[in-house]
Steps between C-alpha positions, in 0.01 A plus 500: 500500500140600425271236358460536124804718456636471151874438518716479190823322587798560256762238514833586329841323438648417825588181690256641763211432262430177698401717801234658293310167489458516879412868483228414251360236734503745798327766301227264384463369860459857633201545267657683206431411144841456333604520141868426414713651227831339417791636289684261269799491738270400792384199309844367497483463876133405566230375262180706428302183580607516864355849542187407301428210747556719806309807377226315308555759233666500159857634507587788272838453316466652146342824404411342160330185640154657434335313786191732474353599177283783630760692691872597502648253750756723663260797536221273642740356754623849592151629553412186697783555746464641850850433607801404284797311665818442312674216686773417430586823321816462288724780400357479159132558593594779744696669215200466272251639745729797592565601143163429335607201288215268413602210270342204663186387677632595845637850425204584264244411770682674784534820289116486453431435867381788713454291814763509785812301423729310742846417353713241675865511360691168503845486342873469564634768731724643239208545261289650779763765587584578142439876437245432223294280732531757781375776264213282367372408853520864601295592188234241588474629865455857354222359273318377805595126476552324826832326524545210745869496577694173435650316792848393577565129488653209314476570125479254210866585414608324814584798732315722732394845379217742460242424237311205639126503431295530828298200597148472364347568839681832515380597152140408590518716810622802295230435241231482766617839642464657149162329445353633833683837510281784618367726234284820526203272447573250773202470728282742291146397463415511129169437321526400141202454260521291185292350220187625315176540687185342368146660482215256459234531238340174581620169651708409195610837359705783638698816396871495556831584332813332380702522818687181590605629843871424418621858566342513838607159605863583393489823715354299802781243458777775487357683799486178702855418404614838632354429844159663467191341649279464194119457473403419136148592411435315177228483252469152324830391329671181402817592695656328801496702822857621575656322806465699824225722367146510654227468235160675512296380204243727352279505188327833437616856529271550805665188654844656433404843628374350832809292543738783422328748734526248784863395440612859443418601858806308622719533189805703442487472120227428249587384140192504281616277216160342436317583177176621648178504296385866460145408425263215608150401386225703656310175563646154547235231454484166684420286193679461167375749237368278230533573130163467320364580151359827636813650648749573210640780716564554875566837667735481799480797733829573683577705806825603659673286756662633817810707437729315749799735484275802546340327799840421646628853453236631741632290791874488407733634763829681458685185607340275225615462139258428211614359160262504210513350146370656184457292178458736213475489121560868427648822664678278758681763693215760505241248610734343763610828638134602543430183689809536716382843614122430530547176713772658715743214413860476604591291188318417181602224263381575153516279187374532145324164452466568125862436451635151412619297800352754746237449762216252522529120500862489391846413663659838421425868577638847458393773746550864577517576871368832613539676832411850609765762414727251333580424143335183361706180498456289189601140519599285208289207378583217737352200685230589748726371773771744402246780482375407841851537642525843351165612630580361844838685490308828463260414778803414725671828413175683590476321828858607580434856399190520711678348803 
């Protein structure tokens, strides 16, 4: 299991729930961060406190608990998840997942989860072979859910049969394969830029923008989790560097341009998510500019900074992909299409930062993804982590298409 992998473990009503305690411990020991969701029936077999102690995380049991006041709990958990494991999976939760029923914390969160899912059925043999359960499992497989087949052994009813939950070590091995499965991005060298560059006026003042870097960092995280070798070139932010990502810190646009040109030489993909200052002071002085009685006004002369994507376009090879961002406040599609064409980009991620909840310095975003000779793809307003997944999906598809 990869370090820092976010695993949501769903424990449902089965005597095998006690095995999920050992699975939690094994997942944590392997380096994963684990959050547990329990159904009401599961709590009749094992207490939430046991999972809380092992996972070092609160256990989700009630959709109306309101543990977080600034987010919707089941959506926040779904967006957080890199891998969802349902173990043990009762006939009830399997039926809900297959038929789109969402009436408790577990089924609601699973419905909102876009990450890969591993379902581990555990029930009596007669329930397992019931036509309804067979249909439901077939539906889940058709939906792309991975099913870890139950084993044959001594059941709680006192006789041998099929339906026994595999041992935690077996489930961990299956989860590890899913977590490390090859993707089109595995081994690809990707350069991601993030944050807002700063252009100095004097030692205490600078020109910048409202970028927090969250979008770029979310994309870097998603790329790394899909097996890419990620270099993150970041202007100053307050964010933690994603695990497994190489950081190259920069400050000014010229710093960023130099770092990008150097890194791009050996890169397969460039994602320019940084909010780059378009202008800088013509002169940056070494001492603080003092306010005096004689200078009620100050004129600041600005000059253009280096156009990084234009520079990259001159050296880009046919085997390299470049992804740009366009933050606009008007004529979104027209301006973004022009940038896509003029900068010879393979993808352009455009957003209207004048809209509520979109763009700079927030936790949500809504973007339109443009590609040459393709219809624009407009996402819904969502967390930046979810937007990052959708952006990386398009990058991955482009890599597959280009071979």
